[in-house]
N, C-alpha and C positions, 0 to 999 in steps of 0.2 A: 413520606407524606402522601396522603391520598389526594389524587387529582380528581375533581368533580367536573363532569362534562354536561353541557346543556345544549339542546338543539333549538335553533331559532330559524324561522322562515323570513325571507325578505319577499313580500308580496309585491309584484310588479305588474301593473295592468298590461294585458296583451302579451305578456312574456311568461315563460316558465319561471316559477319561484327560484330564488337562490337559497340554498340551504347552508346554514352555518353551524359549526360545532364550536361552542365556546368552552374554554376551560380556565380554571382559576390558578394555573401554575405560574404565570408571569405577572399578572396584574389582578389579584383577587378582589381588591376594593373596587376597581373599575368594572369588573365583570358583575359584581353584586349590584352596583348602581345601575348598570345597563339593564340587568334583569328586572330590577325594581321599577324601571321606567317603561317597560313594555306594557302594552303596545304603544308605538309612536310612529308618526308619519312625517317624513322629511323629503326634500327634493334631492335629486342626484346631480352630480357634475362629473365630468371626465377630465383627467389630467394624465396624459400618456395612457398607460394601461392600468391606471388606478381609477376606481369609482369612489368618490367621496360624497358625503352628504352635506346638506345645509345644516345649520346649528341644531343639534339634538337636545333633548331635555337633560342629558347627562352633564354633570358638572364636576368631573373628576380632575385631580391634579396629575402631574407626571408621576407615574408609578413604574419603576424599572423601565423607563422609556428608552426606546432603541432608535439610533440614527439610521440604521439599515434594517430591512425586513426580508423575509423569505417569500418565495412565490406562494400565492394563495393565502397569505396571512390576512387576518381580520384585525384591525386595530382601531383604537380611539385616539383622536388627535386633540389633545387638551387645548391647544391654541385656538382652534376653531370650533371646539365642541362637536366635532364631526366623526362619523364612522367611516373607515377607509377599508376598501376591499382591493387587494393587490393582485391583479391578473398578470402583471409583468412590469417592465421598467417604467419609470417616470422620466420626464424631460431633463431632470438634473442629475440623474445617476450616471456613474461611469459604466463602462462596458461590463456586463455580467453582474450588475448590482441593482437592487431596487431601493431607491432612496426617497423617503418621504420628504416633504417640504421642510419639516422640523421633526424632532423625535416624537414617537408615538408609543402608546401602551398597547402591547400585543394582547389580544383577548381571545383569539381562536383561529380557525381555519375555514376556508370555503370547502364544502363537501361537493364532490363531483363537479368541479368547475367547468363551465363552457365559455371559452374566451370570446365566442362570437357575440356575446352580450355587449362587448365593448364597441363593436361596430354598429349595433342596432339601438342601443340606449341613447336617448337624447338628453342634453342638459335640461334640467328643470322637471324631469319626470318624477312624479310623486310615488314613493314607495313606503310600505308599512313593514316595520320590524315587529314580529310577534313570536311568542313561544310556540314551538311546534307541538301540535296535538300528539300525545302519545296514543298509540293504538295497541 
């Protein structure tokens, strides 16, 4: 099966953009709805080393949802209609695991992650997800 990849920028005022690489291998319907919703602007929140957004325009159901994720995964959280960027552990995970609040649909990875964004980003910062321009 061919895996299709998509590049997405997260524009953050006064910060370097976060680049995401989405692929449709785990949650193809969620990725499709995400891409159809671009561009959209949401607020960010921090929970441990996870950045999650306020409610997005995406309205997908659980699709191969996972109770644990890998470092630098990008996921959609159906319960809160939020996008989640995992830079490390959350407050509820055991040692050496990254546990979302509830299961999430994995939709991609953070490219060239810089964890210092966790210490610099403030709750309520508005960010815009948009397709990355191909050059």
